[in-house]
C-alpha positions, -999 to 999 in steps of 0.1 A, spaced: 1 0 0 28 21 7 40 20 -29 7 28 -42 5 57 -19 43 69 -32 32 62 -70 0 86 -63 22 114 -48 45 115 -72 16 117 -100 4 145 -81 37 163 -84 42 153 -123 9 171 -129 13 202 -107 51 206 -121 35 202 -160 9 224 -149 29 253 -135 52 250 -165 24 255 -188 11 283 -168 44 303 -167 56 296 -204 20 293 -223 34 263 -243 6 237 -251 30 208 -252 29 206 -214 -7 199 -213 -3 175 -237 24 156 -211 0 164 -186 -26 142 -207 -3 115 -216 6 113 -176 -29 112 -167 -38 88 -193 -9 61 -186 -15 62 -149 -52 55 -155 -41 25 -179 -15 14 -147 -42 18 -124 -68 -2 -140 -43 -32 -143 -31 -28 -109 -70 -31 -96 -75 -62 -120 -46 -82 -108 -59 -74 -72 -94 -87 -81 -78 -116 -97 -56 -123 -68 -85 -118 -46 -107 -142 -67 -76 -171 -70 -67 -169 -32 -100 -172 -20 
């Protein structure tokens, strides 16, 4: 659980940093990076949740 919390904190730091970079520079490439980071984290989160469910079903 601690690893998941650390990854969530790292995700939040990355999104905030990219958002601030976009606000200060006005360069839209940082918004695309935010989209990619969020999409990747959503996919990883879904895969992790599916693996957790499968583990709970198998070990039952």
